[in-house]
C-alpha positions, 0 to 999 in steps of 0.5 A: 828134399825127401831126406830133409822131410824125413829128418824133420818128421823124426825130429817132431815125433821125438819132440812129441814123444818126449812131451808125452813122456814128461806128462806121464805120472811116473817117478823122475828116475823112470822118466829119465831112463825113457828120455835117454832111450828115446834120444838114443833111438832118435840119434840112430834114426837120424844117423840112418837117414844120413847114410851112416849105417 
């Protein structure tokens, strides 16, 4: 049950960060780079919770 809660919290934080990045007044290329970095960090975090790493 704790793993599910951790995954849910991670997912919600990633959605919040992506929303906040979308609100930043920077150009589209920089937003795309930040989005990719956030998504990669999310995937690595989820893999850690699933005991792949």
